[in-house]
Each structure stands twice: as C-alpha cells, then as structure tokens.
C-alpha positions in Angstrom: 2.4 17.4 -40.5 -0.2 14.9 -39.4 -3.9 15.0 -40.3 -5.0 12.9 -37.3 -8.5 13.7 -36.2 -8.5 15.9 -33.1 -11.2 16.9 -30.6 -11.9 20.3 -29.2 -12.5 20.7 -25.5 -16.2 20.9 -26.1 -16.3 17.8 -28.2 -14.4 15.8 -25.6 -16.5 17.1 -22.7 -19.6 16.0 -24.7 -18.0 12.6 -25.3 -17.2 12.0 -21.6 -20.1 14.0 -20.1 -17.8 16.2 -18.0 -17.4 19.9 -17.7 -14.8 22.0 -19.5 -13.5 23.1 -16.1 -12.7 19.5 -15.3 -10.6 19.2 -18.4 -8.9 22.5 -17.6 -8.2 21.3 -14.0 -6.8 18.0 -15.3 -4.4 19.8 -17.6 -3.2 22.0 -14.7 -2.7 18.8 -12.6 -1.0 16.9 -15.4 -3.9 14.4 -15.5 -6.2 13.3 -18.3 -5.3 12.6 -21.9 -2.3 14.2 -23.7 -3.2 17.4 -25.5 -1.8 19.8 -28.0 -1.8 23.6 -27.2 -1.1 26.2 -29.9 -1.5 29.7 -28.5 -4.9 29.5 -26.8 -6.2 26.6 -28.8 -6.3 23.2 -27.2 -6.9 20.0 -29.1 -7.0 16.3 -28.1 -5.8 13.8 -30.7 -8.2 10.8 -31.2 -5.3 8.4 -30.7 -4.5 10.0 -27.3 -8.1 9.9 -26.2 -8.4 6.2 -27.1 -5.1 5.5 -25.3 -6.3 7.3 -22.2 -9.7 5.5 -22.2 -8.0 2.2 -22.5 -5.7 3.0 -19.6 -8.7 3.9 -17.5 -10.6 0.8 -18.3 -11.5 -1.3 -15.2 -13.2 -4.5 -14.6 -13.0 -7.7 -16.7 -9.6 -8.0 -18.5 -9.5 -8.7 -22.2 -9.5 -12.5 -22.8 -5.9 -12.5 -24.0 -4.8 -10.9 -20.7 -6.5 -13.4 -18.4 -4.1 -15.3 -16.1 -4.0 -19.1 -16.4 -6.4 -21.1 -14.3 -5.0 -22.4 -11.1 -4.2 -26.1 -10.9 -6.9 -28.4 -9.4 -4.7 -29.3 -6.4 -6.6 -29.9 -3.2 -6.8 -27.0 -0.8 -4.5 -27.2 2.2 -6.0 -28.4 5.5 -6.6 -25.7 8.1 -4.1 -25.7 10.9 -5.2 -27.2 14.2 -5.3 -25.4 17.5 -5.8 -21.7 16.5 -4.7 -19.2 19.1 -7.3 -18.5 21.7 -8.7 -15.0 21.7 -6.9 -12.6 24.1 -9.0 -11.4 27.0 -10.2 -7.8 26.7 -8.2 -5.4 28.9 -9.9 -4.0 32.0 -11.7 -0.7 31.6 -12.2 1.7 34.4 -14.3 4.8 34.9 -12.4 7.9 35.7 -13.5 7.7 39.4 -12.2 4.1 39.6 -8.9 5.0 38.0 -8.3 7.8 40.5 -9.2 5.5 43.4 -6.6 3.0 42.2 -3.9 5.6 41.8 -4.7 7.0 45.3 -4.1 3.6 46.9 
C-alpha cells in the first residue's frame, strides 16, 4: 500500500480554480489527470496531478529540450518571375445571366 499524498476533488478544484462539475465531466470524457475511485470517493495522486500539469504545459520549452540552432548559411535567393496573378472571373447579376442564357 502506498502512502502517496492525494487530493480530493475540492482540493484539486481550488488548486486549478475550476469547478467540481468540470472535474466530473473530465472523468466522464476520460480527460484530465488519472484518478482513484473507491466506492464514491475520488482521489487524485499528487504524482498524477504533476504529470498532467507537465503534459499540459505550453510555451517555452525547457532549456534541455531546445532544438539546436540552425546553421548560419545564407538564405536562398527568391525565385525570379513569380506567376502573374490570375484575372478575376466575370461576375454577372441575375438579370444579365438570364439574358446570356436566352441568347
């Protein structure tokens, strides 16, 4: 048996500033952190909470995860003679369209 610290629903909702209903919906949708349910009691292990928070982290990567800097090779020259823009197709009013069809 493990003595890992565990959070109740209320403690976790206070930590993340979300509602209990959100946690309950996440559980029904198989989202959110892993949880333990014994009868009607739900607990979230601290390790699972921290793993989930780390997985949801966005923005600047950790320094060890940064990709190597690109080489300082010169940028390729832009290609000459880009394609000219295509003319816009003719637009007709409904009256003009019927007149063309009637011809």
